[in-house]
N, C-alpha and C positions, 0 to 999 in steps of 0.2 A: 705148810699148807700147799696143796696142789696148785699148779699154775692156773687151773680154771676157776679158782676161788672157792671151791667146795671145801668144807671143813674136814679135817682129818681127826677121826675120833680117837686115835692113839696118841695125839699130841696133847700136852697139858693145856688147860683152858687159858692160861696166861702166856702161852708161847707166842712170841712175836715172829711172824714170818720174815725171813731175810735178815736175821740177826747178824750174820757174818758180814753182809753188805753194809748194814748200818754201822757195825763196829769198825769196819775198814774205813768208812768215811770219817769217823771220829779219830781213829788212829792216825790217819793222814793229817788231820788238824793238829794233833799233839806233836807229831814230827815237825810239821811246819812251824808251829808256835815255838818249840824249844830251840830251833835253829835260827829262824828269821828274826824274832824279836830281839834276842841278845845281839845278833849281828847289826841290827838297826840301831841299837843303843850303844854301839861302839866296841863290842867284843870282837876284835879283829880275828881271833882264833877261830871263830865260827862263820866267818864270811864265806869261805869255800864250802863249808858244810851246808850253809843256807842255800847257796846256789845249787849244790848237788841234790839236796832234798827237793827243791822247787822243780828242778828238771826231772828228777826221778818220778815225782808225783804227776808231772805233766805227761811223761812218756807212759806211765802206768794208765793214765786217763785215756790215752789213745787206744790201748788194749781194751779197757773197760767199755769205751764207746762202741768199738767194733763188736765186742761180745754182746752188748745190749741190742745193737741193731740186728745181729744174726739171730738172737733169741726172738726178737720181735718178728723177723721175717718168717721164722719157723712157726710161730704162733699164727701168723697170718695164713700161712699155707695149710695149717690145721683147721682153719675156719673162723678164727677170731678177727674182728675188725680193729686192727691195731693201727692207730695214726700216731705220727711223731708227737703231736701235741698231747694226746692222751697218755703217751708213753712217759714223757718227761714231766707232765703235770700230775701224774698218778691219780687220775680221776676214777670214779666208781667206788665200789665197796673196798675201802682201804682202812685199816686200823688207824685211828687218829694218832696213836702213839708213834707208829711208824712214820707217818707223814711229818709229825713234829720233829722227830729225831733226824730225819733225812734233810728237811729244809732248815732245821736248826744248825746242822753241821755245815750246810752251804752258807748260811748267814754268818756263822762264826768264821769260816774261811774267808768270806768277803771282808769281814772286819779286820782280820789279820792282814789281808792283802792291802787294804787301804792304809793301814798303819805302817806297812813295811815297804811299799812300792817305790818310794823315793830312794831308799838306801839299797834295795835289792829289786831291780827291775824284773828279774825272773819270777818274782812272786806273783805277778799278774797272770801267770800261766796256771797257777795252782787251783783256782776254782773250777777248772775243767774236771778235776778228779771227783769232788763230791757231786757235781752235776751229772757226770757220767754214771756214778753209782745210783743216783736217783733213777736214771733211765734203766739201768740194769735191774733195780728193784722192781720198777714198773713192768718190765718185760717178763721177769720171772714170776712175780707174785700179784701183778695187777689183774683186774677183771675187765674184760672187754666184751662188748656185745658180739653176737654172731655176725659174720660178714654177710652182707646182702649180695645176692646173686643178681646179675643183670638180666632184665627181661629180654626174651628173644625179640628180634626186630621183625 
């Protein structure tokens, strides 16, 4: 789907925009889950891996956040009225399935974080990854009203 929200007639009717972004969010959760939970349960062989995955997802989130903000700035320059709140709350015409999958991935990540934070303090950094991907999805596929121009004084 184009960034302006117009439908693309060549795309299948059930195509979900931003599938790679949504899939990345869930893939991050899987990597987080398979390393952090066993490490929390006492599998010492995965403690270093759990820390490495948590830090990798956090550093990846920094890249994703910058990417999302750069795309939002570009859309603002092209005339869209993009605000940080509308970017990360993905307001407007958004497929319900995309919203559920993105926020579901964030909720699952927060659940894993709560369950593992005592044993792996680095896990508290991981929710920045799905949150950044929500912003990236919003920047790439969200719909925004046209930017209002200021009236001359």
